[in-house]
C-alpha positions, 0 to 999 in steps of 0.5 A: 388684011392681016391681022398686024394690020387690022390691029393697027387701023383700030388702035389709031381710031381708037386714039383717035377718039380719045382725044376727040373726047379730052380736047371736047370735055375741055374746051367746053365751059363749067358752070358751077354748080349752083348752090341754093341756101337750104330752108330754115327749119322753124320750130314749130310750136305743139302745145302737146308738146309742150304739156308731154313735158310738163308730165314727163316733168311730173312723173308719177303724180302725172299718172292722177292728173288728168290733164295729163291723161286727156293730154296721152289720149291724144297724143296716142289719139294722133299715133294711130291716126284716129280723130280725136271725136273716132276715141270718143265714140269708142270710149263712150261704148 
């Protein structure tokens, strides 16, 4: 076989494959994507957050407020992943 004949056969096979793939794609039934509604984000009520806001609004007097000091200690414990009992036992030592 000559090179030209082999190239023509290859081109015919390629075109036949491309046409078959096109026909299959065009005849396929496509289901529209179902849109699931996103879950509504309900803000959780966190009393610690409300106390943090109160202390923030107090400004400098919050440094001397015992409740604000307790709120900041609890916030620090949450951030560091400590249980409140761990912090209390460390403070006693």
